[in-house]
C-alpha positions in Angstrom: -4.5 17.6 5.1 -6.4 14.7 3.4 -10.1 15.3 2.7 -12.6 13.7 0.4 -11.9 15.9 -2.7 -8.1 15.4 -2.3 -8.6 11.6 -2.1 -11.0 11.6 -5.0 -8.5 13.4 -7.1 -5.7 11.0 -6.1 -7.5 7.7 -6.8 -7.2 8.0 -10.7 -3.5 8.7 -10.3 -3.1 5.6 -8.1 -4.9 3.5 -10.7 -2.8 4.9 -13.6 0.4 4.1 -11.6 -0.7 0.5 -11.0 -1.4 0.0 -14.7 2.0 1.4 -15.5 3.9 -0.6 -12.9 2.2 -4.0 -13.6 5.0 -5.4 -15.9 7.7 -4.3 -13.5 5.8 -5.9 -10.5 5.1 -9.1 -12.4 8.8 -9.4 -13.2 9.9 -8.7 -9.6 7.3 -11.1 -8.3 8.4 -13.8 -10.7 11.8 -14.0 -9.0 10.2 -14.7 -5.6 6.6 -15.8 -6.1 3.8 -16.4 -8.6 4.6 -13.4 -11.0 1.1 -12.2 -10.5 1.5 -9.1 -8.3 1.2 -6.7 -11.3 -1.7 -8.6 -12.7 -3.5 -8.4 -9.4 -2.9 -4.6 -8.9 -3.8 -3.9 -12.5 -7.1 -5.6 -12.1 -7.7 -3.8 -8.8 -7.0 -0.5 -10.5 -9.4 -1.4 -13.4 -12.3 -2.2 -11.0 -11.6 0.9 -8.9 -11.6 3.0 -12.1 -15.0 1.6 -12.9 -16.3 2.8 -9.5 -15.0 6.3 -9.9 -18.3 7.8 -11.2 -20.0 6.5 -8.0 -17.5 7.5 -5.4 -19.1 8.9 -2.3 -18.1 12.4 -1.0 -16.7 11.2 2.4 -13.3 9.7 3.3 -15.1 6.7 4.8 -17.3 6.2 1.7 -14.4 6.5 -0.8 -12.2 4.0 1.1 -15.1 1.6 1.5 -16.1 1.8 -2.2 -12.5 1.2 -3.3 -12.3 -1.8 -0.9 -15.4 -3.3 -2.4 -14.0 -2.9 -5.9 -10.6 -4.3 -4.9 -12.3 -7.3 -3.2 -13.7 -8.4 -6.6 -10.3 -8.4 -8.3 -8.4 -11.4 -6.9 -8.0 -14.0 -4.2 -4.3 -13.3 -4.2 -2.6 -12.5 -0.8 -1.6 -9.0 -1.8 -5.0 -8.2 -3.3 -6.6 -9.4 0.0 -4.2 -7.2 2.0 -5.1 -4.2 -0.1 -8.8 -4.8 0.4 -8.3 -5.1 4.2 -6.1 -2.0 4.3 -8.8 0.0 2.4 -11.6 -1.3 4.6 -9.6 -0.6 7.7 -9.0 3.0 6.5 -12.8 3.3 5.9 -13.6 2.2 9.4 -11.0 4.6 10.8 -12.5 7.5 8.8 -16.1 7.0 10.0 -17.5 10.5 10.7 -14.1 12.1 10.0 -14.0 15.0 7.4 -10.2 15.2 7.1 -6.9 13.8 8.3 -3.9 15.8 9.3 -0.4 14.4 9.4 -0.6 12.8 12.8 -4.0 11.3 11.9 -2.4 9.8 8.8 0.4 8.3 10.9 -2.2 6.8 13.3 -4.2 5.4 10.4 -1.1 3.7 9.0 -0.3 2.3 12.4 -3.7 0.7 12.6 -3.4 -0.7 9.1 -0.1 -2.3 9.9 -1.6 -3.9 13.0 -4.6 -5.2 11.2 -2.6 -6.5 8.2 -0.1 -8.2 10.5 -2.9 -10.0 12.3 -4.6 -10.9 9.1 -1.6 -12.0 7.1 0.7 -13.3 9.9 3.7 -11.1 8.9 5.7 -9.2 11.5 7.8 -6.1 11.2 11.2 -7.1 10.0 10.0 -9.9 7.7 10.7 -7.7 4.6 7.2 -7.1 3.5 4.9 -4.2 2.6 4.3 -3.9 6.4 7.8 -2.6 6.8 7.2 0.0 4.2 4.0 1.2 5.8 5.7 1.3 9.2 8.5 3.3 7.8 6.1 5.9 6.3 4.1 6.0 9.5 7.3 6.6 11.6 8.5 9.3 9.1 5.2 11.2 9.1 5.0 11.1 12.9 8.4 12.7 13.2 8.4 15.1 10.2 8.6 18.8 10.6 5.3 20.6 10.0 6.5 22.3 6.9 7.7 19.1 5.2 5.5 17.9 2.3 3.7 14.7 3.2 4.3 13.1 -0.2 8.0 13.9 -0.1 8.3 12.5 3.4 6.5 9.3 2.5 8.4 8.7 -0.7 11.7 9.3 0.9 10.8 7.0 3.8 9.8 4.2 1.4 13.0 4.5 -0.6 15.0 4.3 2.7 13.0 1.2 3.7 13.8 -0.5 0.4 17.5 0.3 0.9 17.4 -1.0 4.5 15.8 -4.3 3.6 17.3 -5.1 0.3 20.2 -7.1 1.8 18.0 -9.0 4.2 16.1 -12.3 3.4 12.4 -12.5 3.0 11.0 -14.3 6.1 7.4 -14.9 5.2 5.2 -15.8 2.3 6.2 -17.7 -0.8 9.5 -15.7 -1.0 10.7 -17.3 2.3 11.2 -20.6 0.4 14.0 -18.9 -1.5 15.7 -17.9 1.7 19.2 -16.4 1.1 18.4 -16.0 -2.6 16.2 -13.1 -1.7 19.1 -11.2 -0.3 19.9 -8.3 -2.6 16.4 -8.3 -4.1 13.7 -5.8 -3.4 10.5 -7.2 -2.0 7.8 -6.8 -4.7 5.2 -5.6 -2.3 7.4 -2.9 -1.0 8.2 -1.8 -4.6 4.4 -1.7 -5.3 4.0 0.5 -2.2 6.7 2.8 -3.5 4.9 3.2 -6.8 1.7 3.9 -5.0 3.3 6.6 -2.8 4.9 8.2 -5.8 1.6 8.3 -7.6 -0.1 10.1 -4.8 
């Protein structure tokens, strides 16, 4: 069950993980893009940390405040997608006190749909959307006694394994075509680090 106190406690862990993962994500992104993914998420984390003292006490409010902080960080594509994902989550949580496992799966499904429409990526393009979809699918089918974090982390690792030997089909990485085969998508790795932190 995800409620406001649980989310409030998780946000600092997410921020710490983004700070820690920044060098790794920059290096991964440098093989396929602008080498700024870690910089972007590090800045998002810093701005969200600055907002911690004023986080509201509702799921909607927390997601919205984090989206507002993230929006100030960067004009990068991933930073924009993070902001949109947080804003979508806020809208989905309007008037909702808590989310159970099926609610979380439904929220992720909505986020995938909105991000696809916003960024132009489709499932199978080897992007963060594929990771989110894998987590959504795993949560929807998991047994009631399975730990949500463990289910999500395992699903994300499986998604990385499944897509590693496929080419990136969208974004700057698509220009490298077959050279991306055998490499992890940096956005998917970033999502893995996020999931593990939560």
